[in-house]
C-alpha positions as CSV (number, residue, x, y, z in Angstrom):
1,M,14.1,0.8,-8.8
2,D,13.3,4.1,-7.1
3,G,10.6,3.0,-4.8
4,A,10.4,5.0,-1.5
5,L,8.4,4.1,1.5
6,I,5.1,5.9,1.8
7,L,4.3,5.5,5.5
8,Q,1.7,6.6,7.9
9,K,2.4,6.4,11.5
10,N,-0.1,3.9,13.1
11,P,-2.2,5.7,15.7
12,M,-2.1,2.7,18.0
13,Q,1.6,1.9,17.9
14,A,3.5,-0.7,20.0
15,A,4.1,0.3,23.6
16,N,7.9,0.0,23.1
17,Q,8.0,2.1,19.9
18,S,9.3,5.3,21.3
19,E,10.5,6.9,24.5
20,T,7.0,8.4,25.0
21,A,5.6,4.9,25.1
22,P,2.2,5.3,23.2
23,P,-0.5,2.7,23.7
24,T,-0.3,-0.7,22.0
25,R,-1.9,-1.4,18.6
26,A,-5.6,-2.4,19.1
27,S,-6.3,-6.1,18.7
28,T,-9.0,-7.3,16.4
29,G,-9.3,-10.8,18.0
30,N,-7.5,-12.3,15.0
31,V,-3.9,-12.2,16.3
32,V,-1.6,-14.7,14.9
33,I,1.6,-13.4,16.7
34,R,1.7,-11.6,20.1
35,T,4.8,-10.7,22.0
36,E,4.6,-9.3,25.5
37,D,7.4,-7.4,27.1
38,I,10.1,-9.7,25.6
39,H,13.6,-9.3,26.8
40,K,16.5,-11.4,25.5
41,Y,20.0,-11.5,27.1
42,Y,23.1,-13.2,25.8
43,E,26.1,-13.9,28.0
44,L,29.4,-13.4,26.2
45,G,32.0,-14.1,28.8
46,E,31.6,-11.5,31.5
47,T,29.5,-9.3,29.3
48,R,25.7,-9.5,29.1
49,V,24.3,-8.3,25.8
50,H,20.7,-7.0,26.1
51,A,19.5,-7.9,22.6
52,L,15.7,-7.2,23.1
53,R,14.4,-4.6,25.6
54,G,10.7,-5.2,26.4
55,V,9.3,-5.8,23.0
56,S,5.6,-5.9,22.7
57,A,3.8,-6.3,19.4
58,E,0.9,-7.9,17.6
59,I,0.6,-9.2,14.1
60,Q,-2.8,-9.9,12.7
61,R,-3.6,-12.8,10.5
62,G,-3.1,-11.8,6.9
63,E,-0.7,-9.0,7.5
64,F,2.5,-8.6,5.5
65,V,5.1,-7.0,7.8
66,A,8.6,-5.9,7.0
67,V,11.1,-5.8,9.8
68,M,14.0,-3.3,9.4
69,G,16.9,-2.1,11.5
70,A,20.7,-1.8,11.5
71,S,22.9,-4.7,12.4
72,G,22.6,-5.2,16.2
73,S,19.3,-3.5,16.4
74,G,17.6,-6.6,17.6
75,K,15.5,-7.5,14.5
76,S,17.3,-10.9,13.9
77,T,16.8,-11.9,17.6
78,F,13.1,-10.9,17.3
79,M,12.8,-13.1,14.2
80,N,14.5,-16.0,15.8
81,I,12.0,-15.9,18.7
82,L,9.1,-15.6,16.3
83,G,10.4,-18.6,14.5
84,C,10.8,-20.6,17.7
85,L,14.5,-20.9,17.0
86,D,15.2,-19.2,20.3
87,R,13.3,-18.5,23.5
88,P,13.0,-15.1,25.3
89,S,14.8,-14.6,28.6
90,S,11.6,-13.0,30.0
91,G,8.2,-12.1,28.7
92,R,5.8,-14.1,26.7
93,Y,5.3,-15.1,23.0
94,L,2.0,-16.3,21.9
95,L,1.6,-18.0,18.5
96,E,-2.1,-18.4,17.6
97,G,-2.9,-17.9,21.2
98,I,-0.5,-20.6,22.5
99,D,2.3,-19.4,24.9
100,V,5.4,-21.1,23.3
101,S,7.9,-19.0,25.4
102,Q,9.0,-21.9,27.6
103,H,8.4,-24.9,25.4
104,D,11.3,-27.3,25.3
105,K,13.4,-28.0,22.0
106,R,11.2,-31.0,21.0
107,K,7.9,-29.0,21.2
108,L,9.5,-26.0,19.5
109,A,10.7,-28.2,16.6
110,L,7.2,-29.6,16.3
111,I,5.7,-26.0,16.1
112,R,8.3,-24.9,13.6
113,N,7.3,-27.9,11.3
114,Q,3.6,-27.4,11.6
115,K,3.0,-23.7,12.0
116,I,5.9,-21.8,10.5
117,G,7.5,-21.7,7.0
118,F,11.0,-20.3,6.6
119,V,12.6,-18.5,3.8
120,F,16.3,-17.5,4.0
121,Q,18.7,-15.4,1.9
122,G,20.5,-18.6,0.9
123,F,18.3,-21.0,-1.0
124,N,19.6,-24.1,1.0
125,L,18.4,-26.5,-1.7
126,L,19.9,-30.0,-2.0
127,A,21.9,-30.0,-5.2
128,R,21.2,-33.6,-6.3
129,T,17.5,-33.3,-5.6
130,T,14.7,-32.1,-8.0
131,A,12.6,-29.0,-7.2
132,L,9.7,-31.3,-6.3
133,E,11.8,-33.4,-3.9
134,N,13.3,-30.3,-2.3
135,T,9.8,-29.0,-1.8
136,E,8.7,-32.3,-0.2
137,L,11.4,-32.3,2.4
138,P,9.6,-30.8,5.3
139,T,6.7,-33.3,4.9
140,L,9.1,-36.1,5.7
141,Y,9.1,-35.0,9.3
142,A,5.2,-35.0,9.5
143,K,3.0,-37.9,9.6
144,I,1.8,-37.6,6.0
145,D,1.7,-40.5,3.5
146,K,3.6,-40.4,0.3
147,A,0.8,-39.6,-2.0
148,E,-0.2,-36.6,0.1
149,R,3.4,-35.4,0.4
150,R,3.6,-35.5,-3.4
151,K,0.4,-33.6,-3.8
152,R,1.3,-30.9,-1.4
153,A,4.7,-30.4,-3.0
154,T,3.0,-30.2,-6.4
155,D,0.5,-27.7,-5.2
156,A,3.2,-25.6,-3.5
157,L,5.2,-25.4,-6.6
158,A,2.1,-24.4,-8.6
159,L,1.6,-21.5,-6.1
160,V,5.0,-20.1,-6.9
161,G,4.6,-20.6,-10.7
162,L,7.0,-23.5,-11.1
163,T,4.9,-26.4,-12.2
164,D,7.1,-26.8,-15.3
165,R,10.3,-26.9,-13.2
166,A,9.3,-29.7,-10.8
167,E,11.8,-32.2,-12.2
168,H,14.7,-29.7,-12.6
169,F,17.7,-29.7,-10.3
170,P,18.9,-26.4,-8.7
171,S,21.8,-26.2,-11.2
172,Q,19.3,-26.0,-14.0
173,M,17.4,-23.1,-12.5
174,S,18.1,-19.3,-12.1
175,G,18.5,-17.7,-8.7
176,G,15.0,-16.5,-8.7
177,Q,13.6,-19.9,-9.6
178,Q,15.7,-21.5,-6.8
179,Q,14.2,-19.0,-4.3
180,R,10.7,-19.7,-5.5
181,V,11.5,-23.5,-4.8
182,A,12.6,-22.4,-1.3
183,V,9.3,-20.5,-0.9
184,A,7.4,-23.6,-2.1
185,R,9.3,-25.7,0.5
186,A,8.2,-23.2,3.2
187,L,4.6,-23.5,2.1
188,V,4.3,-27.3,1.8
189,N,3.2,-28.0,5.5
190,R,0.6,-25.2,5.1
191,P,2.0,-23.0,7.9
192,S,0.2,-20.3,9.8
193,I,2.9,-17.8,9.0
194,L,5.9,-17.3,6.6
195,L,9.0,-15.9,8.0
196,A,11.5,-14.6,5.5
197,D,15.1,-13.4,6.5
198,E,16.5,-11.2,3.7
199,P,14.8,-13.3,1.0
200,T,16.1,-11.1,-1.8
201,G,19.6,-10.5,-0.4
202,N,21.2,-12.8,-3.1
203,L,19.1,-11.5,-6.0
204,D,19.4,-8.8,-8.7
205,S,16.7,-6.0,-8.4
206,H,14.5,-7.4,-11.1
207,T,14.5,-10.9,-9.7
208,A,13.9,-9.4,-6.1
209,V,10.7,-7.7,-7.2
210,E,9.6,-11.0,-8.8
211,I,9.9,-12.7,-5.4
212,M,7.9,-9.8,-3.9
213,E,5.2,-10.5,-6.5
214,V,5.1,-14.1,-5.2
215,F,4.9,-12.8,-1.6
216,Q,2.1,-10.4,-2.4
217,D,0.1,-13.1,-4.2
218,L,0.5,-15.4,-1.2
219,N,-0.5,-12.6,1.2
220,D,-3.5,-12.0,-1.1
221,R,-4.5,-15.6,-0.4
222,G,-4.5,-14.9,3.3
223,L,-1.0,-16.0,4.3
224,S,0.6,-13.9,7.1
225,I,4.2,-12.9,6.2
226,V,7.0,-11.4,8.3
227,M,10.0,-10.4,6.4
228,V,13.4,-9.1,7.4
229,T,15.0,-6.7,5.0
230,H,17.5,-3.8,5.0
231,E,16.2,-2.5,1.7
232,P,13.5,0.2,1.6
233,D,12.8,-0.7,-2.0
234,I,11.7,-4.2,-0.8
235,A,10.0,-3.1,2.4
236,Q,7.7,-0.9,0.3
237,F,5.8,-3.9,-0.9
238,A,4.7,-4.8,2.6
239,K,1.7,-3.5,4.3
240,R,3.4,-2.6,7.6
241,V,7.0,-1.8,8.7
242,L,8.5,-2.3,12.1
243,V,11.8,-0.5,12.6
244,F,14.2,-1.8,15.4
245,R,16.9,0.1,17.1
246,D,18.7,-0.7,20.3
247,G,16.5,-3.7,21.0
248,K,13.2,-1.9,20.7
249,I,10.7,-1.2,18.1
250,R,11.1,2.5,17.5
251,K,8.7,2.8,14.5
252,D,5.5,0.8,13.7
253,E,4.1,2.3,10.5
254,T,1.6,1.4,7.8
255,V,2.6,1.5,4.2
256,L,-0.1,3.6,2.3
257,D,-1.2,1.9,-0.9
258,P,1.9,-0.4,-1.3
259,P,2.9,-0.7,-5.0
260,R,2.0,-4.0,-6.7
261,A,5.2,-5.8,-7.6
262,A,3.6,-7.0,-10.9
263,E,3.1,-3.4,-12.0
264,V,6.6,-2.4,-10.9
265,L,8.0,-5.2,-13.0
266,K,6.5,-3.8,-16.1
267,T,8.6,-0.6,-15.7
268,M,11.8,-2.3,-15.0
269,P,14.5,-3.3,-17.6
270,T,15.2,-7.0,-17.7
271,L,18.7,-8.4,-17.4
272,E,18.7,-8.9,-21.2
273,D,18.0,-5.1,-21.7
């Protein structure tokens, strides 16, 4: 796959994007994520690591954003804060207008379960549990009756094209199918946003584009997606790219006319080829 990012610098970029500090991206009033001057410090013995350095950004509802950057750039710390897996040392994080920056662990766990879907590089499926049962798992922590749990899981599998694999175990599915189950599991509680951390890292190039097809279809339905990736060929399918370096957003750019994964797949050889 020879895709290259076709980018246009956003005229209203994040305030921390460059040393010249341009103005922040204009808000449309439909912001699902807003970070305000977020700093994050880690104490490693006598050393203080400044992982994030005043990160301010907005993500609108319905955006598909790729987050890129070298190891140690701050992108993973940023994603952990967005996912309520960590809290900023200073600054504010507003999720759907609610400041979750200082919530305790119990409240953060509740927000994660209700508002955020997670997809990781590893599929993290239970080996002795069917695709349907794996998809149902997050609903066990919500106050949802059994019939509704089953319906939601069935609907989520249908969204990722796995209705016919509902009763299969992970060992009976390909890597791409297992990742689709992981995506369905992330969708089952009907989150406000999907956070994906290197979701194609364990997949071959053809299967990776298949997962991007799923993401684009979900985004077309209105789901907000933020995805960490180190692969430009994967980032090109997003509508916007944030590039981190040294704890700051150094680039905030719009992808002009992102390619449709479904069309790219038609030009790619399959593994059988």
